[in-house]
C-alpha positions as protocol buffer text, in pm:
chain_id: "A"
residue {
  index: 1
  type: MET
  ca { x: -3210 y: 1778 z: 1312 }
}
residue {
  index: 2
  type: ASN
  ca { x: -3014 y: 1732 z: 985 }
}
residue {
  index: 3
  type: SER
  ca { x: -3071 y: 1852 z: 646 }
}
residue {
  index: 4
  type: GLU
  ca { x: -2887 y: 1916 z: 325 }
}
residue {
  index: 5
  type: ILE
  ca { x: -2887 y: 2052 z: 9 }
}
residue {
  index: 6
  type: GLU
  ca { x: -2711 y: 2053 z: -344 }
}
residue {
  index: 7
  type: VAL
  ca { x: -2462 y: 2296 z: -461 }
}
residue {
  index: 8
  type: GLY
  ca { x: -2291 y: 2194 z: -759 }
}
residue {
  index: 9
  type: THR
  ca { x: -2102 y: 1872 z: -705 }
}
residue {
  index: 10
  type: ALA
  ca { x: -2045 y: 1950 z: -305 }
}
residue {
  index: 11
  type: ARG
  ca { x: -2363 y: 1921 z: -34 }
}
residue {
  index: 12
  type: VAL
  ca { x: -2449 y: 2219 z: 209 }
}
residue {
  index: 13
  type: SER
  ca { x: -2500 y: 2057 z: 530 }
}
residue {
  index: 14
  type: ARG
  ca { x: -2691 y: 2204 z: 844 }
}
residue {
  index: 15
  type: MET
  ca { x: -2586 y: 1938 z: 1045 }
}
residue {
  index: 16
  type: SER
  ca { x: -2302 y: 2084 z: 1327 }
}
residue {
  index: 17
  type: PRO
  ca { x: -2024 y: 1891 z: 1337 }
}
residue {
  index: 18
  type: GLY
  ca { x: -1922 y: 1660 z: 1611 }
}
residue {
  index: 19
  type: LEU
  ca { x: -1643 y: 1640 z: 1851 }
}
residue {
  index: 20
  type: LEU
  ca { x: -1296 y: 1799 z: 1750 }
}
residue {
  index: 21
  type: VAL
  ca { x: -1000 y: 1528 z: 1690 }
}
residue {
  index: 22
  type: ALA
  ca { x: -781 y: 1717 z: 1586 }
}
residue {
  index: 23
  type: ARG
  ca { x: -642 y: 2022 z: 1422 }
}
residue {
  index: 24
  type: GLY
  ca { x: -414 y: 2084 z: 1147 }
}
residue {
  index: 25
  type: ARG
  ca { x: -224 y: 2363 z: 956 }
}
residue {
  index: 26
  type: THR
  ca { x: -505 y: 2396 z: 695 }
}
residue {
  index: 27
  type: ALA
  ca { x: -780 y: 2204 z: 832 }
}
residue {
  index: 28
  type: GLU
  ca { x: -1003 y: 2077 z: 1148 }
}
residue {
  index: 29
  type: ILE
  ca { x: -1092 y: 1718 z: 1219 }
}
residue {
  index: 30
  type: TYR
  ca { x: -1454 y: 1646 z: 1360 }
}
residue {
  index: 31
  type: ALA
  ca { x: -1577 y: 1318 z: 1436 }
}
residue {
  index: 32
  type: TRP
  ca { x: -1888 y: 1309 z: 1182 }
}
residue {
  index: 33
  type: GLY
  ca { x: -2207 y: 1033 z: 1241 }
}
residue {
  index: 34
  type: GLU
  ca { x: -2108 y: 681 z: 1310 }
}
residue {
  index: 35
  type: GLY
  ca { x: -1746 y: 522 z: 1171 }
}
residue {
  index: 36
  type: HIS
  ca { x: -1688 y: 880 z: 946 }
}
residue {
  index: 37
  type: VAL
  ca { x: -1431 y: 1220 z: 1034 }
}
residue {
  index: 38
  type: LEU
  ca { x: -1501 y: 1544 z: 875 }
}
residue {
  index: 39
  type: LYS
  ca { x: -1200 y: 1715 z: 738 }
}
residue {
  index: 40
  type: LEU
  ca { x: -1335 y: 2088 z: 725 }
}
residue {
  index: 41
  type: PHE
  ca { x: -1060 y: 2356 z: 552 }
}
residue {
  index: 42
  type: TYR
  ca { x: -1061 y: 2705 z: 718 }
}
residue {
  index: 43
  type: ASP
  ca { x: -1238 y: 2925 z: 567 }
}
residue {
  index: 44
  type: TRP
  ca { x: -943 y: 3129 z: 421 }
}
residue {
  index: 45
  type: CYS
  ca { x: -857 y: 2829 z: 241 }
}
residue {
  index: 46
  type: PRO
  ca { x: -920 y: 2810 z: -145 }
}
residue {
  index: 47
  type: PRO
  ca { x: -1243 y: 2630 z: -216 }
}
residue {
  index: 48
  type: GLY
  ca { x: -1028 y: 2463 z: -525 }
}
residue {
  index: 49
  type: TRP
  ca { x: -838 y: 2242 z: -231 }
}
residue {
  index: 50
  type: ALA
  ca { x: -1069 y: 2051 z: -97 }
}
residue {
  index: 51
  type: LYS
  ca { x: -1172 y: 1950 z: -481 }
}
residue {
  index: 52
  type: HIS
  ca { x: -796 y: 1874 z: -543 }
}
residue {
  index: 53
  type: GLU
  ca { x: -783 y: 1680 z: -220 }
}
residue {
  index: 54
  type: ALA
  ca { x: -1089 y: 1471 z: -328 }
}
residue {
  index: 55
  type: ASP
  ca { x: -1012 y: 1379 z: -669 }
}
residue {
  index: 56
  type: VAL
  ca { x: -639 y: 1243 z: -539 }
}
residue {
  index: 57
  type: ALA
  ca { x: -807 y: 1065 z: -284 }
}
residue {
  index: 58
  type: ARG
  ca { x: -1038 y: 841 z: -484 }
}
residue {
  index: 59
  type: VAL
  ca { x: -747 y: 813 z: -710 }
}
residue {
  index: 60
  type: ALA
  ca { x: -532 y: 673 z: -425 }
}
residue {
  index: 61
  type: TYR
  ca { x: -857 y: 463 z: -315 }
}
residue {
  index: 62
  type: ARG
  ca { x: -848 y: 357 z: -659 }
}
residue {
  index: 63
  type: THR
  ca { x: -512 y: 222 z: -683 }
}
residue {
  index: 64
  type: GLY
  ca { x: -523 y: 11 z: -337 }
}
residue {
  index: 65
  type: VAL
  ca { x: -282 y: 218 z: -113 }
}
residue {
  index: 66
  type: PRO
  ca { x: -414 y: 203 z: 201 }
}
residue {
  index: 67
  type: THR
  ca { x: -624 y: 517 z: 290 }
}
residue {
  index: 68
  type: PRO
  ca { x: -986 y: 585 z: 398 }
}
residue {
  index: 69
  type: GLY
  ca { x: -1212 y: 635 z: 133 }
}
residue {
  index: 70
  type: LEU
  ca { x: -1378 y: 930 z: 96 }
}
residue {
  index: 71
  type: ILE
  ca { x: -1734 y: 958 z: 156 }
}
residue {
  index: 72
  type: ASP
  ca { x: -1908 y: 1295 z: 56 }
}
residue {
  index: 73
  type: VAL
  ca { x: -1769 y: 1628 z: -19 }
}
residue {
  index: 74
  type: VAL
  ca { x: -1982 y: 1879 z: 170 }
}
residue {
  index: 75
  type: GLU
  ca { x: -1978 y: 2276 z: 263 }
}
residue {
  index: 76
  type: ILE
  ca { x: -2057 y: 2381 z: 625 }
}
residue {
  index: 77
  type: ASP
  ca { x: -2121 y: 2790 z: 704 }
}
residue {
  index: 78
  type: GLY
  ca { x: -1895 y: 2855 z: 380 }
}
residue {
  index: 79
  type: ARG
  ca { x: -1614 y: 2634 z: 485 }
}
residue {
  index: 80
  type: GLN
  ca { x: -1514 y: 2315 z: 221 }
}
residue {
  index: 81
  type: GLY
  ca { x: -1521 y: 1955 z: 374 }
}
residue {
  index: 82
  type: LEU
  ca { x: -1473 y: 1646 z: 310 }
}
residue {
  index: 83
  type: VAL
  ca { x: -1598 y: 1285 z: 495 }
}
residue {
  index: 84
  type: TYR
  ca { x: -1356 y: 984 z: 498 }
}
residue {
  index: 85
  type: GLU
  ca { x: -1417 y: 682 z: 698 }
}
residue {
  index: 86
  type: ARG
  ca { x: -1271 y: 682 z: 1060 }
}
residue {
  index: 87
  type: VAL
  ca { x: -920 y: 570 z: 1102 }
}
residue {
  index: 88
  type: ASP
  ca { x: -846 y: 533 z: 1513 }
}
residue {
  index: 89
  type: GLY
  ca { x: -498 y: 530 z: 1566 }
}
residue {
  index: 90
  type: PRO
  ca { x: -171 y: 701 z: 1672 }
}
residue {
  index: 91
  type: ASN
  ca { x: 17 y: 857 z: 1370 }
}
residue {
  index: 92
  type: MET
  ca { x: 350 y: 716 z: 1317 }
}
residue {
  index: 93
  type: LEU
  ca { x: 544 y: 1029 z: 1504 }
}
residue {
  index: 94
  type: GLU
  ca { x: 354 y: 942 z: 1827 }
}
residue {
  index: 95
  type: LEU
  ca { x: 402 y: 558 z: 1811 }
}
residue {
  index: 96
  type: PHE
  ca { x: 793 y: 623 z: 1794 }
}
residue {
  index: 97
  type: MET
  ca { x: 798 y: 876 z: 2009 }
}
residue {
  index: 98
  type: ALA
  ca { x: 634 y: 692 z: 2280 }
}
residue {
  index: 99
  type: ARG
  ca { x: 817 y: 384 z: 2231 }
}
residue {
  index: 100
  type: LEU
  ca { x: 1151 y: 461 z: 2068 }
}
residue {
  index: 101
  type: TRP
  ca { x: 1266 y: 113 z: 2015 }
}
residue {
  index: 102
  type: ARG
  ca { x: 1029 y: 86 z: 1711 }
}
residue {
  index: 103
  type: LEU
  ca { x: 1200 y: 424 z: 1525 }
}
residue {
  index: 104
  type: SER
  ca { x: 1398 y: 155 z: 1298 }
}
residue {
  index: 105
  type: ARG
  ca { x: 1065 y: -59 z: 1214 }
}
residue {
  index: 106
  type: CYS
  ca { x: 879 y: 266 z: 1143 }
}
residue {
  index: 107
  type: ALA
  ca { x: 1157 y: 456 z: 887 }
}
residue {
  index: 108
  type: ARG
  ca { x: 1153 y: 123 z: 735 }
}
residue {
  index: 109
  type: ALA
  ca { x: 757 y: 140 z: 721 }
}
residue {
  index: 110
  type: LEU
  ca { x: 730 y: 415 z: 579 }
}
residue {
  index: 111
  type: ALA
  ca { x: 970 y: 332 z: 297 }
}
residue {
  index: 112
  type: GLU
  ca { x: 739 y: 53 z: 219 }
}
residue {
  index: 113
  type: LEU
  ca { x: 470 y: 244 z: 202 }
}
residue {
  index: 114
  type: HIS
  ca { x: 586 y: 512 z: -62 }
}
residue {
  index: 115
  type: VAL
  ca { x: 758 y: 222 z: -283 }
}
residue {
  index: 116
  type: MET
  ca { x: 399 y: 70 z: -319 }
}
residue {
  index: 117
  type: MET
  ca { x: 261 y: 372 z: -354 }
}
residue {
  index: 118
  type: HIS
  ca { x: 521 y: 477 z: -619 }
}
residue {
  index: 119
  type: LYS
  ca { x: 412 y: 163 z: -837 }
}
residue {
  index: 120
  type: LYS
  ca { x: 74 y: 283 z: -856 }
}
residue {
  index: 121
  type: SER
  ca { x: -39 y: 557 z: -1114 }
}
residue {
  index: 122
  type: GLY
  ca { x: -126 y: 904 z: -1066 }
}
residue {
  index: 123
  type: ALA
  ca { x: -234 y: 964 z: -1444 }
}
residue {
  index: 124
  type: GLY
  ca { x: -521 y: 1245 z: -1462 }
}
residue {
  index: 125
  type: LEU
  ca { x: -390 y: 1387 z: -1115 }
}
residue {
  index: 126
  type: ALA
  ca { x: -185 y: 1744 z: -1173 }
}
residue {
  index: 127
  type: PRO
  ca { x: 135 y: 1742 z: -1285 }
}
residue {
  index: 128
  type: LEU
  ca { x: 418 y: 1798 z: -1016 }
}
residue {
  index: 129
  type: ARG
  ca { x: 628 y: 2019 z: -1266 }
}
residue {
  index: 130
  type: ALA
  ca { x: 367 y: 2273 z: -1254 }
}
residue {
  index: 131
  type: ASN
  ca { x: 311 y: 2311 z: -931 }
}
residue {
  index: 132
  type: LEU
  ca { x: 685 y: 2391 z: -834 }
}
residue {
  index: 133
  type: VAL
  ca { x: 737 y: 2602 z: -1105 }
}
residue {
  index: 134
  type: ARG
  ca { x: 449 y: 2821 z: -935 }
}
residue {
  index: 135
  type: GLY
  ca { x: 601 y: 2762 z: -595 }
}
residue {
  index: 136
  type: ILE
  ca { x: 953 y: 2883 z: -662 }
}
residue {
  index: 137
  type: GLU
  ca { x: 820 y: 3202 z: -885 }
}
residue {
  index: 138
  type: GLU
  ca { x: 595 y: 3287 z: -588 }
}
residue {
  index: 139
  type: ALA
  ca { x: 821 y: 3219 z: -306 }
}
residue {
  index: 140
  type: LYS
  ca { x: 823 y: 3528 z: -133 }
}
residue {
  index: 141
  type: GLU
  ca { x: 1204 y: 3719 z: -45 }
}
residue {
  index: 142
  type: VAL
  ca { x: 1396 y: 3479 z: -194 }
}
residue {
  index: 143
  type: ALA
  ca { x: 1701 y: 3620 z: -379 }
}
residue {
  index: 144
  type: THR
  ca { x: 1625 y: 3586 z: -804 }
}
residue {
  index: 145
  type: ASP
  ca { x: 1976 y: 3423 z: -868 }
}
residue {
  index: 146
  type: LEU
  ca { x: 1859 y: 3121 z: -626 }
}
residue {
  index: 147
  type: LYS
  ca { x: 1480 y: 3140 z: -810 }
}
residue {
  index: 148
  type: GLN
  ca { x: 1684 y: 3119 z: -1148 }
}
residue {
  index: 149
  type: ASP
  ca { x: 1923 y: 2861 z: -1049 }
}
residue {
  index: 150
  type: ALA
  ca { x: 1582 y: 2578 z: -871 }
}
residue {
  index: 151
  type: LEU
  ca { x: 1412 y: 2640 z: -1254 }
}
residue {
  index: 152
  type: ARG
  ca { x: 1748 y: 2563 z: -1455 }
}
residue {
  index: 153
  type: ARG
  ca { x: 1749 y: 2265 z: -1243 }
}
residue {
  index: 154
  type: LEU
  ca { x: 1388 y: 2181 z: -1288 }
}
residue {
  index: 155
  type: ASP
  ca { x: 1411 y: 2214 z: -1602 }
}
residue {
  index: 156
  type: SER
  ca { x: 1689 y: 1911 z: -1660 }
}
residue {
  index: 157
  type: LEU
  ca { x: 1476 y: 1708 z: -1458 }
}
residue {
  index: 158
  type: PRO
  ca { x: 1244 y: 1402 z: -1581 }
}
residue {
  index: 159
  type: ASP
  ca { x: 860 y: 1367 z: -1533 }
}
residue {
  index: 160
  type: GLY
  ca { x: 702 y: 1093 z: -1404 }
}
residue {
  index: 161
  type: THR
  ca { x: 335 y: 949 z: -1400 }
}
residue {
  index: 162
  type: ALA
  ca { x: 403 y: 791 z: -1038 }
}
residue {
  index: 163
  type: LEU
  ca { x: 127 y: 836 z: -772 }
}
residue {
  index: 164
  type: CYS
  ca { x: 294 y: 1082 z: -511 }
}
residue {
  index: 165
  type: HIS
  ca { x: 170 y: 1208 z: -212 }
}
residue {
  index: 166
  type: PHE
  ca { x: 379 y: 1528 z: -187 }
}
residue {
  index: 167
  type: ASP
  ca { x: 411 y: 1555 z: 211 }
}
residue {
  index: 168
  type: LEU
  ca { x: 460 y: 1199 z: 359 }
}
residue {
  index: 169
  type: HIS
  ca { x: 568 y: 1188 z: 673 }
}
residue {
  index: 170
  type: PRO
  ca { x: 533 y: 1037 z: 1034 }
}
residue {
  index: 171
  type: GLN
  ca { x: 255 y: 1271 z: 1115 }
}
residue {
  index: 172
  type: GLN
  ca { x: 43 y: 1140 z: 792 }
}
residue {
  index: 173
  type: VAL
  ca { x: 34 y: 751 z: 845 }
}
residue {
  index: 174
  type: LEU
  ca { x: -181 y: 616 z: 1114 }
}
residue {
  index: 175
  type: SER
  ca { x: -130 y: 301 z: 1267 }
}
residue {
  index: 176
  type: SER
  ca { x: -468 y: 104 z: 1309 }
}
residue {
  index: 177
  type: THR
  ca { x: -632 y: -218 z: 1386 }
}
residue {
  index: 178
  type: ARG
  ca { x: -571 y: -288 z: 971 }
}
residue {
  index: 179
  type: GLY
  ca { x: -195 y: -187 z: 950 }
}
residue {
  index: 180
  type: TRP
  ca { x: -67 y: 181 z: 858 }
}
residue {
  index: 181
  type: VAL
  ca { x: -296 y: 414 z: 649 }
}
residue {
  index: 182
  type: ILE
  ca { x: -169 y: 732 z: 462 }
}
residue {
  index: 183
  type: ILE
  ca { x: -372 y: 1009 z: 505 }
}
residue {
  index: 184
  type: ASP
  ca { x: -399 y: 1400 z: 410 }
}
residue {
  index: 185
  type: TRP
  ca { x: -368 y: 1372 z: -2 }
}
residue {
  index: 186
  type: ILE
  ca { x: -413 y: 1786 z: -89 }
}
residue {
  index: 187
  type: THR
  ca { x: -72 y: 1773 z: -199 }
}
residue {
  index: 188
  type: GLY
  ca { x: -133 y: 1461 z: -407 }
}
residue {
  index: 189
  type: VAL
  ca { x: 36 y: 1483 z: -749 }
}
residue {
  index: 190
  type: GLN
  ca { x: 147 y: 1267 z: -1098 }
}
residue {
  index: 191
  type: GLY
  ca { x: 535 y: 1276 z: -1093 }
}
residue {
  index: 192
  type: HIS
  ca { x: 908 y: 1132 z: -1050 }
}
residue {
  index: 193
  type: PRO
  ca { x: 937 y: 923 z: -741 }
}
residue {
  index: 194
  type: ALA
  ca { x: 1242 y: 1061 z: -679 }
}
residue {
  index: 195
  type: ALA
  ca { x: 1110 y: 1395 z: -594 }
}
residue {
  index: 196
  type: ASP
  ca { x: 856 y: 1250 z: -390 }
}
residue {
  index: 197
  type: ILE
  ca { x: 1115 y: 1143 z: -163 }
}
residue {
  index: 198
  type: ALA
  ca { x: 1355 y: 1463 z: -197 }
}
residue {
  index: 199
  type: ARG
  ca { x: 1043 y: 1657 z: -31 }
}
residue {
  index: 200
  type: THR
  ca { x: 963 y: 1389 z: 254 }
}
residue {
  index: 201
  type: LEU
  ca { x: 1377 y: 1445 z: 370 }
}
residue {
  index: 202
  type: ILE
  ca { x: 1340 y: 1756 z: 341 }
}
residue {
  index: 203
  type: LEU
  ca { x: 1035 y: 1749 z: 589 }
}
residue {
  index: 204
  type: LEU
  ca { x: 1213 y: 1474 z: 773 }
}
residue {
  index: 205
  type: ASN
  ca { x: 1549 y: 1672 z: 841 }
}
residue {
  index: 206
  type: ILE
  ca { x: 1384 y: 2039 z: 852 }
}
residue {
  index: 207
  type: GLY
  ca { x: 968 y: 1945 z: 939 }
}
residue {
  index: 208
  type: GLN
  ca { x: 850 y: 2130 z: 1267 }
}
residue {
  index: 209
  type: VAL
  ca { x: 618 y: 1914 z: 1494 }
}
residue {
  index: 210
  type: PRO
  ca { x: 300 y: 2190 z: 1554 }
}
residue {
  index: 211
  type: GLY
  ca { x: 244 y: 2241 z: 1924 }
}
residue {
  index: 212
  type: ALA
  ca { x: 538 y: 2057 z: 2031 }
}
residue {
  index: 213
  type: GLY
  ca { x: 710 y: 2165 z: 2336 }
}
residue {
  index: 214
  type: TRP
  ca { x: 1081 y: 2176 z: 2400 }
}
residue {
  index: 215
  type: PHE
  ca { x: 1137 y: 1822 z: 2449 }
}
residue {
  index: 216
  type: LYS
  ca { x: 952 y: 1717 z: 2195 }
}
residue {
  index: 217
  type: ARG
  ca { x: 1115 y: 1935 z: 2003 }
}
residue {
  index: 218
  type: MET
  ca { x: 1477 y: 1861 z: 2136 }
}
residue {
  index: 219
  type: LEU
  ca { x: 1391 y: 1482 z: 2082 }
}
residue {
  index: 220
  type: THR
  ca { x: 1258 y: 1538 z: 1710 }
}
residue {
  index: 221
  type: SER
  ca { x: 1610 y: 1708 z: 1679 }
}
residue {
  index: 222
  type: VAL
  ca { x: 1805 y: 1402 z: 1783 }
}
residue {
  index: 223
  type: VAL
  ca { x: 1631 y: 1131 z: 1593 }
}
residue {
  index: 224
  type: ARG
  ca { x: 1545 y: 1301 z: 1271 }
}
residue {
  index: 225
  type: GLY
  ca { x: 1880 y: 1216 z: 1116 }
}
residue {
  index: 226
  type: TYR
  ca { x: 1888 y: 841 z: 1228 }
}
residue {
  index: 227
  type: PHE
  ca { x: 1510 y: 773 z: 1081 }
}
residue {
  index: 228
  type: SER
  ca { x: 1568 y: 942 z: 744 }
}
residue {
  index: 229
  type: ARG
  ca { x: 1857 y: 772 z: 666 }
}
residue {
  index: 230
  type: THR
  ca { x: 1700 y: 461 z: 770 }
}
residue {
  index: 231
  type: TYR
  ca { x: 1402 y: 570 z: 557 }
}
residue {
  index: 232
  type: LEU
  ca { x: 1612 y: 627 z: 274 }
}
residue {
  index: 233
  type: ARG
  ca { x: 1841 y: 321 z: 251 }
}
residue {
  index: 234
  type: ARG
  ca { x: 1548 y: 99 z: 291 }
}
residue {
  index: 235
  type: TYR
  ca { x: 1361 y: 268 z: 7 }
}
residue {
  index: 236
  type: ILE
  ca { x: 1643 y: 261 z: -214 }
}
residue {
  index: 237
  type: LYS
  ca { x: 1708 y: -86 z: -171 }
}
residue {
  index: 238
  type: LEU
  ca { x: 1346 y: -227 z: -227 }
}
residue {
  index: 239
  type: ASN
  ca { x: 1313 y: -9 z: -552 }
}
residue {
  index: 240
  type: PRO
  ca { x: 1662 y: 45 z: -751 }
}
residue {
  index: 241
  type: ASP
  ca { x: 1529 y: 242 z: -1019 }
}
residue {
  index: 242
  type: VAL
  ca { x: 1535 y: 551 z: -782 }
}
residue {
  index: 243
  type: THR
  ca { x: 1863 y: 627 z: -696 }
}
residue {
  index: 244
  type: LEU
  ca { x: 2013 y: 888 z: -456 }
}
residue {
  index: 245
  type: GLU
  ca { x: 2152 y: 1127 z: -759 }
}
residue {
  index: 246
  type: GLN
  ca { x: 1828 y: 1147 z: -851 }
}
residue {
  index: 247
  type: VAL
  ca { x: 1722 y: 1236 z: -537 }
}
residue {
  index: 248
  type: ASN
  ca { x: 1960 y: 1483 z: -474 }
}
residue {
  index: 249
  type: ALA
  ca { x: 1858 y: 1667 z: -813 }
}
residue {
  index: 250
  type: TRP
  ca { x: 1534 y: 1734 z: -694 }
}
residue {
  index: 251
  type: LEU
  ca { x: 1615 y: 1910 z: -363 }
}
residue {
  index: 252
  type: VAL
  ca { x: 1720 y: 2216 z: -477 }
}
residue {
  index: 253
  type: PRO
  ca { x: 1396 y: 2299 z: -676 }
}
residue {
  index: 254
  type: ILE
  ca { x: 1125 y: 2129 z: -424 }
}
residue {
  index: 255
  type: ALA
  ca { x: 1297 y: 2326 z: -136 }
}
residue {
  index: 256
  type: THR
  ca { x: 1304 y: 2676 z: -311 }
}
residue {
  index: 257
  type: ALA
  ca { x: 918 y: 2592 z: -385 }
}
residue {
  index: 258
  type: ARG
  ca { x: 868 y: 2482 z: -44 }
}
residue {
  index: 259
  type: LEU
  ca { x: 1004 y: 2838 z: 73 }
}
residue {
  index: 260
  type: ARG
  ca { x: 668 y: 2976 z: -82 }
}
residue {
  index: 261
  type: GLU
  ca { x: 449 y: 2825 z: 245 }
}
residue {
  index: 262
  type: GLU
  ca { x: 578 y: 3010 z: 468 }
}
residue {
  index: 263
  type: ILE
  ca { x: 605 y: 2738 z: 728 }
}
residue {
  index: 264
  type: ALA
  ca { x: 743 y: 2904 z: 1054 }
}
residue {
  index: 265
  type: GLY
  ca { x: 1060 y: 2751 z: 1152 }
}
residue {
  index: 266
  type: GLU
  ca { x: 1169 y: 2643 z: 821 }
}
residue {
  index: 267
  type: ARG
  ca { x: 1304 y: 2926 z: 637 }
}
residue {
  index: 268
  type: ASP
  ca { x: 1626 y: 2930 z: 754 }
}
residue {
  index: 269
  type: ALA
  ca { x: 1716 y: 2598 z: 728 }
}
residue {
  index: 270
  type: LEU
  ca { x: 1554 y: 2590 z: 375 }
}
residue {
  index: 271
  type: LEU
  ca { x: 1776 y: 2880 z: 282 }
}
residue {
  index: 272
  type: ARG
  ca { x: 2094 y: 2679 z: 361 }
}
residue {
  index: 273
  type: LEU
  ca { x: 2026 y: 2403 z: 212 }
}
residue {
  index: 274
  type: LEU
  ca { x: 2013 y: 2593 z: -81 }
}
residue {
  index: 275
  type: ARG
  ca { x: 2302 y: 2735 z: -13 }
}
residue {
  index: 276
  type: SER
  ca { x: 2528 y: 2446 z: 66 }
}
residue {
  index: 277
  type: ARG
  ca { x: 2314 y: 2266 z: -235 }
}
residue {
  index: 278
  type: ARG
  ca { x: 2352 y: 1968 z: 2 }
}
residue {
  index: 279
  type: LEU
  ca { x: 2126 y: 1775 z: 286 }
}
residue {
  index: 280
  type: ARG
  ca { x: 2378 y: 1627 z: 517 }
}
residue {
  index: 281
  type: PRO
  ca { x: 2177 y: 1363 z: 648 }
}
residue {
  index: 282
  type: MET
  ca { x: 2145 y: 1204 z: 280 }
}
residue {
  index: 283
  type: ARG
  ca { x: 2375 y: 960 z: 252 }
}
residue {
  index: 284
  type: GLN
  ca { x: 2301 y: 628 z: 156 }
}
residue {
  index: 285
  type: GLU
  ca { x: 2478 y: 388 z: 410 }
}
residue {
  index: 286
  type: GLY
  ca { x: 2465 y: 1 z: 514 }
}
residue {
  index: 287
  type: ASN
  ca { x: 2202 y: -213 z: 357 }
}
residue {
  index: 288
  type: GLY
  ca { x: 1880 y: -146 z: 579 }
}
């Protein structure tokens, strides 16, 4: 039996979530009725996160970027949830880790999706700059000189109005019968494309794969450099308005703000990046 009542702009649903499909850092994904999934945020997540993602998901869908349609915003047992169209298929990481000969193809596809996204307007979404300032200021146990350096650099960088995912990596892209589909817009903002690229490159180079065993971690470390270089070459070839110099200029502010998220296994790598002021795999090679 299913019953529901209206509360503000969200529905409080009595319907129990179905089969657990996936579990992430901020939410669990459940089957939800026919052809839908429920993204149910953990109870520690601020209620504003669900509303923010819903707003960004609607904007992204309207622009024509390949992404699941948002069906509903609900609340279940005090937890905020978003109901989306269901998209079945492996994510890009699973696809190329199982078939390494698809590595280059997937890296280029990620770049092509990002170029498509950045040609869309993010007007009406929160500006990236404000998020970065807050992240830098609230990063724990980061030396004051590193924070001040990051804020000085950020102050010199341009704003932008492009639609930015700001967490785009292979696990956020599903391979489906309708092609590649981008998911998880909780970090979406409007901003400069080079900033979004810098964030993706940091994730590709130091991001951890949740729940991965030693073999998968080792394999990831081997392929990540090649993947990120192929992705970057393809992006810059397709969108020459974004240069390698522009991307590099965003690395320090974005890496500093990333420290606020306190992701397991990332801290030392981020601090090394800040101190060296460079990301080794980020050199433009060839004509990919």
